[in-house]
PADREN-765086 format. One record per residue: residue number from 1; x, y, z of N, C-alpha, C, CB in turn. Coordinates in steps of 0.02 Angstrom, whole numbers. Atoms other than C-alpha are relative to their C-alpha. Glycine has a CB too. Layout:
+-----+--------+--------+--------+--------+--------+--------+--------+--------+--------+--------+--------+--------+
| num |    n_u |    n_v |    n_w |   ca_u |   ca_v |   ca_w |    c_u |    c_v |    c_w |   cb_u |   cb_v |   cb_w |
+-----+--------+--------+--------+--------+--------+--------+--------+--------+--------+--------+--------+--------+
| NUM |      X |      Y |      Z |      X |      Y |      Z |      X |      Y |      Z |      X |      Y |      Z |
...
+-----+--------+--------+--------+--------+--------+--------+--------+--------+--------+--------+--------+--------+
This chain:
+-----+--------+--------+--------+--------+--------+--------+--------+--------+--------+--------+--------+--------+
| num |    n_u |    n_v |    n_w |   ca_u |   ca_v |   ca_w |    c_u |    c_v |    c_w |   cb_u |   cb_v |   cb_w |
+-----+--------+--------+--------+--------+--------+--------+--------+--------+--------+--------+--------+--------+
|   1 |     14 |     65 |     30 |    882 |    612 |   -735 |    -39 |    -42 |     50 |     66 |    -36 |    -21 |
|   2 |     41 |     43 |    -42 |    749 |    494 |   -665 |     37 |    -64 |     17 |    -66 |    -16 |    -34 |
|   3 |    -36 |     60 |    -20 |    807 |    338 |   -570 |     -9 |    -58 |    -50 |    -24 |    -22 |     68 |
|   4 |     10 |     56 |     46 |    732 |    223 |   -701 |     33 |     11 |    -67 |    -74 |    -12 |    -10 |
|   5 |    -34 |    -14 |     62 |    834 |    303 |   -837 |     75 |    -11 |      7 |    -15 |     72 |    -23 |
|   6 |    -73 |      5 |     -1 |   1014 |    272 |   -883 |     26 |     29 |    -66 |     23 |    -74 |      9 |
|   7 |    -29 |    -27 |     61 |   1131 |    348 |  -1009 |     38 |    -55 |    -36 |     47 |     60 |     15 |
|   8 |    -35 |     49 |     41 |   1189 |    237 |  -1149 |     12 |     33 |    -67 |    -40 |    -67 |     -7 |
|   9 |    -18 |    -33 |     63 |   1281 |    310 |  -1298 |    -28 |     71 |     -3 |    -26 |    -40 |    -60 |
|  10 |     23 |    -69 |     -2 |   1230 |    484 |  -1240 |    -75 |      9 |     -5 |     32 |     37 |    -55 |
|  11 |     73 |     -5 |      4 |   1044 |    446 |  -1252 |    -31 |    -25 |     65 |    -27 |    -41 |    -61 |
|  12 |     36 |     26 |    -57 |    919 |    424 |  -1113 |    -34 |    -65 |    -20 |    -53 |     52 |     26 |
|  13 |     31 |     65 |     15 |    859 |    246 |  -1105 |    -35 |    -24 |     63 |     53 |    -53 |    -25 |
|  14 |     38 |     25 |    -57 |    722 |    183 |   -990 |     16 |    -74 |     10 |    -75 |     11 |    -11 |
|  15 |     -9 |     71 |    -16 |    751 |     20 |   -900 |    -64 |    -37 |    -19 |     17 |    -11 |     75 |
|  16 |     57 |     41 |     20 |    638 |   -120 |   -957 |    -45 |    -14 |     60 |     24 |    -66 |    -33 |
|  17 |     47 |     16 |    -53 |    481 |   -145 |   -853 |     -5 |    -76 |      8 |    -69 |     30 |    -15 |
|  18 |     11 |     71 |    -14 |    440 |   -312 |   -773 |    -59 |    -25 |    -42 |    -12 |    -12 |     75 |
|  19 |     54 |     32 |     39 |    335 |   -426 |   -884 |    -15 |    -67 |     31 |     20 |     -7 |    -75 |
|  20 |     21 |     64 |    -29 |    240 |   -584 |   -841 |     51 |    -55 |    -13 |    -68 |    -21 |    -29 |
|  21 |    -48 |     53 |     15 |    370 |   -693 |   -928 |     64 |      5 |     43 |     18 |      1 |    -74 |
|  22 |    -57 |     -7 |    -45 |    500 |   -625 |   -804 |    -12 |    -35 |     67 |     14 |     74 |     12 |
|  23 |     16 |     32 |    -64 |    410 |   -709 |   -659 |     17 |    -74 |     -1 |    -74 |     10 |     16 |
|  24 |    -10 |     73 |     -6 |    442 |   -883 |   -594 |    -60 |    -35 |    -28 |     13 |    -20 |     74 |
|  25 |     54 |     38 |     31 |    338 |  -1018 |   -678 |    -60 |     -7 |     47 |     25 |    -69 |    -22 |
|  26 |     56 |     10 |    -47 |    234 |  -1051 |   -521 |    -41 |     63 |      8 |     25 |    -24 |     68 |
|  27 |     36 |    -64 |     -6 |    190 |   -866 |   -508 |    -40 |     15 |    -63 |     50 |     57 |     13 |
|  28 |     37 |    -12 |     63 |    142 |   -854 |   -692 |    -62 |    -44 |     -3 |     46 |    -15 |    -62 |
|  29 |     57 |     46 |      1 |     30 |  -1008 |   -678 |    -54 |     22 |     49 |     23 |    -71 |     16 |
|  30 |     48 |    -23 |    -49 |    -50 |   -942 |   -521 |    -39 |     61 |    -26 |     36 |     18 |     67 |
|  31 |     32 |    -60 |     25 |    -84 |   -773 |   -601 |    -47 |    -14 |    -58 |     53 |     51 |    -21 |
|  32 |     44 |     18 |     56 |   -159 |   -854 |   -756 |    -65 |    -32 |     25 |     35 |    -48 |    -47 |
|  33 |     58 |     36 |    -25 |   -278 |   -960 |   -651 |    -41 |     41 |     50 |     21 |    -64 |     32 |
|  34 |     34 |    -38 |    -53 |   -325 |   -828 |   -521 |    -63 |     34 |    -26 |     48 |     52 |     30 |
|  35 |     63 |    -31 |     22 |   -507 |   -769 |   -533 |     -3 |     74 |     21 |    -61 |    -38 |     29 |
|  36 |     -2 |    -71 |    -17 |   -473 |   -581 |   -531 |    -70 |     30 |     -2 |     46 |     38 |    -47 |
|  37 |     64 |    -36 |     -1 |   -620 |   -471 |   -485 |      7 |     62 |    -44 |    -22 |     19 |     73 |
|  38 |      0 |    -60 |     41 |   -665 |   -333 |   -605 |    -48 |     49 |     33 |    -21 |    -16 |    -75 |
|  39 |     40 |    -49 |    -37 |   -726 |   -179 |   -513 |      5 |     67 |    -36 |     25 |      6 |     73 |
|  40 |      2 |    -66 |     29 |   -779 |    -15 |   -588 |      0 |     50 |     57 |    -62 |      9 |    -47 |
|  41 |     -6 |    -46 |    -56 |   -718 |    117 |   -465 |    -33 |     67 |    -13 |     73 |     10 |     17 |
|  42 |     32 |    -64 |     15 |   -806 |    259 |   -553 |    -65 |      6 |     37 |    -10 |      9 |    -75 |
|  43 |    -34 |    -64 |      6 |   -859 |    385 |   -498 |     53 |      9 |     53 |    -51 |     55 |      5 |
|  44 |    -51 |     -8 |    -51 |   -750 |    358 |   -345 |    -20 |     53 |     51 |     68 |     18 |    -31 |
|  45 |     14 |    -50 |    -52 |   -743 |    470 |   -194 |     19 |     69 |    -27 |     39 |    -15 |     65 |
|  46 |    -12 |    -69 |     20 |   -751 |    656 |   -223 |     28 |     39 |     59 |    -65 |     33 |    -27 |
|  47 |    -27 |    -43 |    -52 |   -644 |    776 |   -122 |    -47 |     59 |      6 |     74 |     23 |    -17 |
|  48 |     52 |    -51 |    -10 |   -770 |    898 |    -47 |     27 |     66 |     29 |    -54 |    -26 |     44 |
|  49 |    -30 |    -61 |    -26 |   -648 |   1029 |     17 |     69 |      7 |    -32 |      6 |      1 |     78 |
|  50 |    -67 |     -7 |     29 |   -482 |   1101 |    -40 |     49 |    -47 |     36 |     24 |     74 |      7 |
|  51 |    -50 |     45 |    -27 |   -335 |    984 |    -14 |     37 |     33 |     59 |     51 |    -21 |    -54 |
|  52 |    -35 |    -37 |    -53 |   -256 |   1119 |     95 |    -39 |      0 |     66 |     13 |     72 |    -22 |
|  53 |     41 |      4 |    -61 |   -399 |   1090 |    220 |    -15 |    -73 |     18 |    -66 |     38 |    -10 |
|  54 |     17 |     71 |     -8 |   -407 |    900 |    206 |     47 |    -35 |     49 |      1 |    -35 |    -67 |
|  55 |    -40 |     44 |    -42 |   -348 |    771 |    332 |     13 |    -62 |    -42 |    -38 |    -19 |     69 |
|  56 |    -20 |     53 |     45 |   -251 |    637 |    239 |     24 |    -62 |     39 |     55 |     24 |    -47 |
|  57 |    -23 |     65 |    -26 |   -232 |    453 |    287 |     21 |    -41 |    -60 |    -56 |    -36 |     43 |
|  58 |    -24 |     43 |     54 |   -138 |    326 |    182 |    -15 |    -72 |     17 |     76 |     11 |    -13 |
|  59 |     11 |     72 |     -6 |   -187 |    146 |    156 |     49 |    -33 |    -48 |    -75 |    -22 |    -15 |
|  60 |    -50 |     33 |     42 |    -46 |     36 |     91 |     -8 |    -76 |      2 |     71 |     19 |     22 |
|  61 |      1 |     74 |      3 |    -37 |   -145 |     36 |     72 |    -27 |      6 |    -32 |    -24 |    -67 |
|  62 |    -70 |     20 |     -6 |    149 |   -155 |     81 |     13 |    -47 |     59 |     43 |     61 |      7 |
|  63 |     -6 |     45 |    -59 |    116 |   -263 |    237 |     51 |     26 |     51 |     21 |    -71 |    -23 |
|  64 |    -43 |    -30 |    -50 |    209 |   -142 |    349 |    -28 |    -13 |     69 |      9 |     75 |    -13 |
|  65 |     19 |      2 |    -70 |    206 |   -165 |    536 |     56 |     30 |     41 |    -16 |    -73 |     24 |
|  66 |    -48 |    -33 |    -44 |    292 |    -73 |    679 |     28 |    -48 |     51 |    -33 |     60 |     35 |
|  67 |    -28 |     38 |    -55 |    403 |   -140 |    815 |    -53 |     -4 |     55 |     67 |     32 |     28 |
|  68 |     51 |     10 |    -52 |    291 |   -212 |    950 |    -67 |    -23 |    -27 |     -9 |     64 |     38 |
|  69 |     61 |     27 |     30 |    153 |   -257 |    827 |     12 |    -71 |    -23 |    -23 |     45 |    -59 |
|  70 |     -3 |     69 |     24 |    115 |   -435 |    779 |     14 |      0 |    -75 |    -66 |    -38 |     17 |
|  71 |    -12 |      4 |     72 |    190 |   -478 |    609 |    -60 |    -32 |    -36 |     64 |    -41 |    -15 |
|  72 |     51 |     33 |     39 |     73 |   -533 |    470 |     15 |    -75 |     -2 |     -5 |     29 |    -73 |
|  73 |     -8 |     73 |     -5 |     45 |   -722 |    471 |     -4 |    -31 |    -70 |    -54 |    -30 |     46 |
|  74 |      0 |     30 |     67 |     97 |   -806 |    307 |    -35 |    -68 |     -3 |     72 |     -7 |    -25 |
|  75 |     32 |     66 |     -1 |     14 |   -969 |    363 |    -76 |      4 |     -9 |     16 |    -35 |     65 |
|  76 |     73 |     -7 |      8 |   -164 |   -899 |    349 |    -19 |    -16 |    -71 |    -24 |     71 |     21 |
|  77 |     22 |     19 |     68 |   -250 |   -982 |    202 |    -38 |     58 |    -32 |    -44 |    -64 |      2 |
|  78 |     31 |    -56 |     35 |   -301 |   -851 |     74 |     33 |     67 |     16 |    -73 |      4 |     18 |
|  79 |    -36 |    -61 |    -18 |   -181 |   -724 |    151 |    -25 |     28 |     65 |     -7 |     51 |    -55 |
|  80 |     17 |    -32 |    -64 |   -178 |   -635 |    317 |    -40 |     62 |    -16 |     64 |     17 |     42 |
|  81 |     44 |    -55 |     18 |   -326 |   -518 |    301 |     -6 |     52 |     56 |    -69 |    -26 |    -17 |
|  82 |      0 |    -51 |    -53 |   -287 |   -418 |    458 |     36 |     63 |    -26 |     35 |    -27 |     65 |
|  83 |    -34 |    -61 |     19 |   -218 |   -242 |    453 |     39 |     25 |     61 |    -51 |     54 |    -25 |
|  84 |    -39 |    -30 |    -53 |    -95 |   -141 |    555 |    -10 |     76 |     -3 |     75 |    -18 |     -5 |
|  85 |      4 |    -73 |     -4 |   -120 |     37 |    614 |     71 |     26 |      8 |    -46 |     23 |     59 |
|  86 |    -66 |    -31 |     -3 |     35 |    141 |    582 |    -11 |     71 |     25 |     36 |     -1 |    -72 |
|  87 |     11 |    -67 |    -28 |     41 |    296 |    693 |     32 |     55 |    -42 |     26 |      3 |     70 |
|  88 |    -24 |    -59 |     37 |     67 |    468 |    619 |     75 |     13 |     12 |    -40 |     62 |     20 |
|  89 |    -70 |    -16 |    -18 |    234 |    487 |    710 |     50 |    -55 |    -21 |      5 |     11 |     74 |
|  90 |    -45 |     55 |     18 |    305 |    323 |    642 |     53 |     24 |    -49 |    -40 |    -59 |    -31 |
|  91 |    -55 |    -14 |     46 |    473 |    335 |    556 |      2 |    -57 |    -51 |     69 |      9 |     37 |
|  92 |      3 |     54 |     50 |    463 |    239 |    391 |     58 |    -49 |      2 |     -2 |     31 |    -68 |
|  93 |    -58 |     45 |      1 |    639 |    168 |    406 |     -3 |    -52 |     56 |     64 |     40 |      7 |
|  94 |      6 |     49 |    -55 |    586 |     77 |    567 |    -52 |    -54 |    -14 |    -17 |     36 |     65 |
|  95 |     53 |     49 |     15 |    442 |    -17 |    486 |     28 |    -64 |    -29 |    -51 |     31 |    -49 |
|  96 |    -19 |     66 |     27 |    456 |   -202 |    446 |    -49 |    -17 |    -56 |     -1 |    -54 |     56 |
|  97 |     42 |     22 |     55 |    386 |   -285 |    289 |    -19 |    -73 |     12 |     36 |      9 |    -69 |
|  98 |     23 |     67 |    -16 |    279 |   -440 |    315 |    -28 |    -39 |    -58 |    -51 |      4 |     52 |
|  99 |     27 |     37 |     58 |    246 |   -502 |    138 |     28 |    -71 |     -3 |     17 |     36 |    -65 |
| 100 |    -23 |     68 |      9 |    254 |   -687 |    103 |     13 |    -15 |    -74 |    -52 |    -49 |     28 |
| 101 |     -5 |     12 |     72 |    247 |   -672 |    -87 |     71 |     11 |    -25 |    -48 |     45 |    -37 |
| 102 |    -65 |     -9 |     32 |    406 |   -698 |   -185 |    -10 |     21 |    -73 |     41 |    -65 |      4 |
| 103 |     16 |    -19 |     68 |    318 |   -638 |   -343 |     20 |     71 |    -17 |    -73 |    -10 |    -13 |
| 104 |    -20 |    -69 |     15 |    375 |   -459 |   -325 |     65 |     17 |     35 |    -55 |     49 |     21 |
| 105 |    -64 |    -23 |    -25 |    536 |   -370 |   -292 |    -12 |     55 |     52 |     46 |     27 |    -58 |
| 106 |     11 |    -48 |    -54 |    532 |   -279 |   -124 |     61 |     45 |     11 |    -16 |    -37 |     64 |
| 107 |    -63 |    -37 |    -13 |    707 |   -203 |   -141 |    -11 |     76 |      0 |     52 |    -19 |    -53 |
| 108 |     12 |    -73 |      1 |    640 |    -29 |   -183 |    -29 |     25 |     65 |    -47 |     18 |    -57 |
| 109 |     29 |    -24 |    -63 |    530 |    -14 |    -29 |     44 |    -19 |     60 |    -69 |    -29 |      9 |
| 110 |    -49 |     14 |    -54 |    667 |    -95 |     76 |     47 |     59 |      7 |     40 |    -66 |    -14 |
| 111 |    -45 |    -57 |      0 |    778 |     52 |     27 |    -34 |     64 |     23 |     31 |     10 |    -69 |
| 112 |     37 |    -61 |    -17 |    645 |    187 |     45 |    -73 |    -18 |     11 |      7 |     54 |    -56 |
| 113 |     69 |     21 |    -17 |    484 |    140 |    135 |    -51 |     54 |    -18 |     -4 |    -17 |     74 |
| 114 |     46 |    -53 |     22 |    411 |    309 |     84 |    -30 |    -14 |    -68 |     37 |     67 |     -1 |
| 115 |     29 |     18 |     65 |    382 |    232 |    -87 |    -69 |    -31 |      8 |     46 |    -48 |    -38 |
| 116 |     63 |     34 |    -12 |    240 |    129 |    -12 |    -43 |     32 |     54 |     14 |    -72 |     18 |
| 117 |     36 |    -35 |    -53 |    192 |    234 |    139 |     35 |     67 |     11 |     -2 |    -43 |     68 |
| 118 |    -38 |    -63 |      3 |    244 |    415 |    108 |    -11 |     46 |     60 |    -19 |     37 |    -62 |
| 119 |     10 |    -41 |    -60 |    238 |    478 |    287 |     45 |     62 |      0 |     14 |    -42 |     63 |
| 120 |    -45 |    -58 |      3 |    391 |    590 |    265 |    -25 |     51 |    -50 |     71 |    -22 |    -17 |
| 121 |     26 |    -46 |     51 |    315 |    664 |    106 |    -62 |     35 |     26 |    -16 |    -38 |    -65 |
| 122 |     59 |    -32 |    -28 |    150 |    696 |    197 |     20 |     55 |     50 |    -45 |    -52 |     34 |
| 123 |    -24 |    -51 |    -48 |    244 |    788 |    335 |     24 |     62 |    -37 |     57 |    -29 |     44 |
| 124 |    -24 |    -57 |     40 |    328 |    896 |    203 |    -59 |     38 |    -30 |     47 |    -25 |    -56 |
| 125 |     59 |    -32 |     30 |    161 |    930 |    116 |    -40 |     39 |     52 |    -45 |    -52 |    -33 |
| 126 |     33 |    -35 |    -55 |     84 |    978 |    283 |     37 |     64 |     16 |     -5 |    -45 |     64 |
| 127 |    -42 |    -58 |    -16 |    229 |   1095 |    322 |     -6 |     54 |    -54 |     73 |    -21 |      9 |
| 128 |      6 |    -48 |     56 |    211 |   1176 |    149 |    -71 |     26 |     -8 |     23 |    -34 |    -65 |
| 129 |     69 |    -22 |      4 |     23 |   1197 |    174 |    -39 |    -30 |    -58 |     -2 |     74 |     -7 |
| 130 |     34 |     33 |     56 |    -22 |   1084 |     27 |    -59 |    -41 |     25 |     50 |    -44 |    -39 |
| 131 |     55 |     38 |    -31 |   -126 |    971 |    141 |    -16 |     32 |     68 |     19 |    -76 |      9 |
| 132 |     20 |    -29 |    -64 |   -222 |   1020 |    296 |     35 |    -34 |     59 |    -75 |     -6 |      9 |
| 133 |    -33 |     36 |    -53 |   -161 |    885 |    413 |      6 |    -74 |    -17 |    -37 |      8 |     67 |
| 134 |     -8 |     73 |      7 |   -104 |    705 |    427 |    -47 |    -33 |     50 |     75 |    -23 |     13 |
| 135 |     41 |     39 |    -47 |   -221 |    578 |    504 |     45 |    -28 |     55 |    -38 |    -57 |    -37 |
| 136 |    -40 |     28 |    -55 |   -164 |    508 |    671 |     22 |    -71 |    -14 |    -40 |      2 |     65 |
| 137 |    -16 |     70 |     16 |   -164 |    332 |    599 |     -5 |    -11 |    -75 |    -47 |    -49 |     37 |
| 138 |      1 |     23 |     69 |   -126 |    254 |    430 |     -6 |    -76 |      3 |     65 |     23 |    -41 |
| 139 |     16 |     71 |     -2 |   -164 |     75 |    380 |     41 |    -40 |    -51 |    -74 |    -11 |    -12 |
| 140 |    -39 |     44 |     43 |    -63 |    -68 |    308 |    -30 |    -70 |      2 |     75 |     -1 |     23 |
| 141 |     22 |     69 |      6 |   -119 |   -238 |    246 |     42 |    -35 |    -52 |    -76 |     -4 |    -18 |
| 142 |    -39 |     38 |     49 |    -47 |   -376 |    138 |    -33 |      3 |    -68 |      6 |    -74 |     23 |
| 143 |     27 |     -2 |     68 |    -67 |   -364 |    -49 |    -17 |    -69 |    -26 |     50 |     33 |    -47 |
| 144 |     10 |     68 |     26 |    -64 |   -552 |    -74 |    -59 |    -35 |     33 |     64 |    -41 |      9 |
| 145 |     61 |     29 |    -29 |   -239 |   -581 |     -4 |    -41 |    -29 |    -57 |    -41 |     53 |     41 |
| 146 |     39 |     31 |     54 |   -329 |   -707 |   -113 |    -73 |     -9 |     21 |     31 |    -68 |    -18 |
| 147 |     69 |      1 |    -23 |   -488 |   -697 |     -8 |    -19 |     70 |     23 |     -9 |    -53 |     58 |
| 148 |     12 |    -69 |    -19 |   -525 |   -510 |    -14 |    -66 |     13 |     35 |      5 |     44 |    -60 |
| 149 |     64 |     -9 |    -33 |   -706 |   -531 |     42 |      7 |     -4 |     75 |    -50 |    -53 |    -24 |
| 150 |    -13 |      6 |    -72 |   -646 |   -589 |    213 |     33 |     63 |     26 |     43 |    -62 |     15 |
| 151 |    -35 |    -61 |    -20 |   -529 |   -441 |    223 |    -48 |     58 |      7 |     56 |     17 |    -50 |
| 152 |     47 |    -57 |     -2 |   -664 |   -314 |    181 |    -51 |     -7 |     55 |    -35 |      7 |    -67 |
| 153 |     52 |     10 |    -51 |   -796 |   -391 |    295 |     28 |      8 |     70 |    -31 |    -68 |     -7 |
| 154 |    -28 |     -2 |    -68 |   -686 |   -414 |    448 |     30 |     68 |     15 |     53 |    -55 |      9 |
| 155 |    -31 |    -65 |    -11 |   -589 |   -253 |    427 |    -53 |     54 |     10 |     46 |     19 |    -59 |
| 156 |     53 |    -50 |     -7 |   -746 |   -149 |    402 |    -36 |     -8 |     66 |    -50 |     -5 |    -59 |
| 157 |     34 |     13 |    -64 |   -829 |   -231 |    553 |     43 |     27 |     58 |    -13 |    -76 |      9 |
| 158 |    -44 |    -24 |    -54 |   -677 |   -193 |    663 |      2 |     76 |      2 |     71 |    -27 |     -9 |
| 159 |     -4 |    -73 |      2 |   -665 |    -13 |    605 |    -66 |     32 |     20 |     21 |     24 |    -70 |
| 160 |     66 |    -27 |    -19 |   -853 |     18 |    621 |     -9 |     -2 |     75 |    -56 |    -38 |    -35 |
| 161 |      9 |      7 |    -72 |   -847 |    -45 |    799 |     38 |     54 |     38 |     23 |    -69 |     23 |
| 162 |    -37 |    -55 |    -31 |   -722 |     93 |    837 |    -25 |     67 |    -25 |     76 |     -8 |    -15 |
| 163 |     31 |    -62 |     22 |   -830 |    221 |    747 |     40 |     39 |    -52 |    -12 |     43 |     57 |
| 164 |    -43 |    -38 |     45 |   -700 |    267 |    616 |    -13 |    -11 |    -74 |     71 |    -16 |     14 |
| 165 |      6 |     14 |     71 |   -743 |    183 |    451 |    -68 |     20 |    -26 |     13 |    -74 |    -14 |
| 166 |     63 |    -17 |     32 |   -875 |    259 |    342 |     -3 |    -41 |    -65 |     -6 |     77 |    -14 |
| 167 |     -2 |     35 |     64 |   -849 |    211 |    160 |     73 |     -3 |    -23 |    -44 |     36 |    -53 |
| 168 |    -69 |    -12 |     16 |   -661 |    211 |    165 |     36 |    -55 |    -36 |     35 |     15 |     60 |
| 169 |    -46 |     52 |     24 |   -583 |     42 |    128 |     -6 |    -11 |    -75 |    -14 |    -65 |     36 |
| 170 |     -5 |     11 |     72 |   -537 |     48 |    -54 |     74 |     -5 |    -16 |    -34 |     58 |    -40 |
| 171 |    -70 |      6 |     19 |   -378 |     17 |   -149 |     27 |     65 |    -27 |      8 |    -56 |    -51 |
| 172 |    -25 |    -65 |     22 |   -367 |    198 |   -200 |     34 |     34 |     58 |    -57 |     45 |    -28 |
| 173 |    -38 |    -36 |    -51 |   -235 |    290 |   -102 |     16 |     69 |    -26 |     65 |    -38 |     19 |
| 174 |    -17 |    -68 |     20 |   -184 |    471 |   -101 |     70 |      1 |    -28 |     -6 |     49 |     58 |
+-----+--------+--------+--------+--------+--------+--------+--------+--------+--------+--------+--------+--------+
């Protein structure tokens, strides 16, 4: 039985999903007024080799940071557009969550951080030969960035200066 299912009168019943009317009034009003960008991601990136030969890095919007790293700053107007590098060897249960938004329920990722940054699952996939290898670093940023242009420009500039970013920063994750 899946975690989102429960038995009631002998039948499987899915728990109700979150709807906009479940949010606090201030969050609903904000979401109604927010100028969302509409982006066509097609055709997207194409995998050019078998997954069993690929090096996999994960980009998460869970605002994770490791001990010793600076937490995300909730006082930055438009959202903290910085990112944190999460090393390959990081243990998910040791990561901290730096979100400032109260619009979403973080209880699931508090219980199992692999839901948002599946490092343990990647290790298993590597061991099983499903993927070639894990990247040495994975990346975390805040999802509640209302000025994404700043995030993309500054993040891309920082990564290019280290010679690592080609066309990577997208919201598509593996």
